N, C-alpha and C positions, 0 to 999 in steps of 0.2 A: 310383678318378676323384679329382683335385682339387675340392676345394670351394672354392666362391668364393662369399661373402658379397653378398647385393643387397642395396642402398643407394640410396634415392630420396634421399638428402643426406646431405652428410658428417658420418661421426658425431664429429670432431677438434670441440674447442672452438673457436669464432674464431680466440683469439690463442692461440699454441703457446707456452707457459713453459719456462724452462729446468728446471725442476722436471717436465714432462713426458718429458724426453727419456727416462728411464731406463721408465717405465711404455710408450712408444712402442717403446723398443727391445726390450721383453718381447714386445711385441704381433708384433714383427717376427721375432723367433726363432721364436713360434709358428706360423708360415706359413713355415717353410724348407720344408715339403714344394710349398707353391707356388712357390718360389722355385728348389728344382731341376727341378719341371716347367717352368719358363718359361726357365731356361737350357737347357736340353735343346732346348727348341721355335728358340729364339734360333738354338743351334748349327748346328740342323737346316737353318735356314734362310739359314744364314749364305753357304753355298756350294752354293746351290739354284739348279738351271738351268747350272750350271756345269763344262765338259764336265770339266775336272781336277778336280773337286770338292776334298779336304782336300789334293789334292795342292799344291794354293797354299800352304797351309801350311807345308809344305818349300820350295818354291820363291823364296817372298818371302823370307826371310831368307837363303837361301844364295846366289842373284844377287845381293844385296844386299852381302853378304862379300865375295864375289868382285871386287864393282867399285871397293869402296872399300878394300879390302888391294890392289889395284893401282893403283891413284889413288896412296895416303897411304904405301903401302911401298915401291914401285916408281918413283914419278915424284917424288913429295914427299920420298919418305924419313923419315918422321916415325920417331922412337924408341917402342921397347917394352919396354922396362927389361929387356930380354935374353931375353922371351918371344917365340918366333914370332907374328907380327901377325896373320896369321888368329884366330891362338885370343885375341890380346888385345883385338881388336877385336870378336869374336863375344861374349865375355862382356860387355861393353860394350851388344852390340847388341840380344841377348837382352832383358834389365830394358826397354831403352829405350822396343824393341818391342811388350813389353806395353803398359807406362804409355800411350803415345801411341794405339794401338789400342784401348785401354781407355776411355779418357778419352775421343776420338772417339766411340767406338759409344755408350756412357754419355750422353753428351751429347743425341745422337738418339735415345733411348729413350722419354721421357715423350712428343714430339711424335711419334711413329710410332707409339704405341698409341693412339690417340685413342679407337678404339670401344671399347676395355676403359676407360679413363676415365671416359669419359662414364657407362659405363651399369651398371659392377658397382665394387662397394668392397672395396679390397684394400692393403694398405701400399703406396702410390705406389713406397716406395722400392725395391724390389722389381725395379722395372724397369732402373734403372740400375745396381743391383747384379747382376743376371744379364746386362747386357749385359757389363758388365767380366768376371764370371769366363768366361764363353764365351771370352776369349780367353786363358784358362788353359789350353786344348787347345792352341792355337798355339804358347804355350811349351813344352809339353809336347812336340810337332813339335821345336822348336829345340833344346832340350837334348837330343836323339835327335843332331842332325846336331855338336852340340858331343861328345857323347862320341865320335861317328866320328875328328871331328876330333883330340880327343884321343890315339886311338890312332895316328893317320897320326904324327903328331907325335913321339910318345913321351913323352909328358905326362900321368902319369895324376893324377888327379883327388886332391888330399891330404887328408888326413885330417880338417883344418880345412872341407870341405865341408859337413860335418853342420850346419855353421850356416846354409847355403843356406834350410832352411824359414821360420827366425826372420827371417832377412834378406827375403825374401819375403813374408811376414804383415805385418811395418811398411812394406814399400812399397807392399801391396794396401791399407792401412789410409789410405796416404796419396794413391792413388788415388783410393777411396772418395773422400774427405773432401774432394776436386776438383769430384770426377764428380757427386754429391748436388746441388750449388747452379747447377752449370753446365745441368745436365737441367732444372732446374725452369726459369731465366733463358732457355734456349732454347726454351720454350714461350712467353712473354711476349714475347721478343725473338728472331725468328728470324737475326736478325746475329751472335749469340753462336756460332753451328757453324761460321761463318768466322773469327770473329775466332779460335778454338781452333787453328782450322790453321793460322794466322798464328804464334800464341804458341808453337804444338807446332814450326813452324821454327824459330825464333829460340834457342827453349829447347835443341834439338838441340845448336846450335851452341856453347852457352854450358854443356854438359855435357863430360864428357870420354869421352866415346863412342868417336871416332877418335884422340884424343891422349892421353899420359899428364897428369895435372895438373901433374907436376913443371917441365912448359915454360912453364906460366903464368908472368908474370912475378909479383914479389911484392905489388905495387902491387894486384893485380887477383884476388890469391887469394883476398878474403874474399867475390866472388860464388861461389867456388867453397862457400868455408865454410858459407854460407848455403842453397846448393841443396840441396835433398831428395834428386834424382836425384844427384847427383854424390856424395853420401854415401854414396848405394845404391849407386853401380858401381864405387866406388871398395872396398869391402867385399865386394861381389861380387868382385872380382880380387886380394884379398889371401886370401881364403878357399878360393878354389877354383885360384889360380894361385899364388900364393907362398907358401902353408902356415902363414901365420900368421893369428892371429885378428882379428876385425873392429875391434877396438880398442871398450874402455868406455866412454869418455866420444863418444866417435862415436856408438856405437849408443845410448845413450842419449839423446845429442843427434836421431838422427833417428826415435827413437821416441817424445820427446817431441812434436818437430814434428806427425810422424804423428798421433797422438791427438790433438791440439789442432785441426789441421785435419780431423779427420772427424770431431770434436766440434762443431766451428763449422760445417763441410759440414752435419751431417745437422740442425742445429737451422734455418737460414736454410731449407733444403729444406720441412721439417717448416713453418714458418712460411708458404712461399707456398705449401703446399700446397692449403688449402681453395677458391684460386682458379682450380686447373686446369680444371676443368671449364667455367669460364665463358670461357677463353680458346681452346677446342678449336671 
């Protein structure tokens, strides 16, 4: 049984300081059993009352890949660096779908759990974290499709694919760093969920998912140099399709951005947390 501590008032200090981050994270880690329970609960409810159920986790990325491949390799004829275009686009599409799906789901997580937030106390950051981790399952189904595409095109995974778990951990940190404050802000301002949708649409086209970054004019390259999703997707392609390392300088830059985003996002979330119950 998962133990949830009942509390009449919020146990945190009214003002959450920077020095409290470590203590709060330790408390969060101690409730990892609850995080697991809520992730499973969220996963079961994700495709509830759906006829196809978890098949959507395969159909969604597969259908999107087929449409984008047809449009951008047959009609617009984008270059794909000598790699079969379906492989090129799918390696970029999978991390993007994880990022956008996790961010959208996490943004609604606190507002959608009003009955829990008002009745019991637990580390509230569990809610957006569980919502984001649910999308790892969809990512796993997508990797099965990618494995099938690699077999079909005779392009087996490179040995440098061992970098993928490290790259994913960095990507997850960055995603959670954005998800925490957005989940809190969405409780105070319900327009946030719509703004996230618009921002993700714009961000998609500013990320080299459907095209290689090499075709971007030099004067606009700085946009992609500071775009963490661009850094990560290029790194995924390098290690999975090109057989080269992610580049130490790029890896450290991505890790630095992810860590700063995570710590700042977590701090902002905990600062806003005492006001959650009053907003529901």
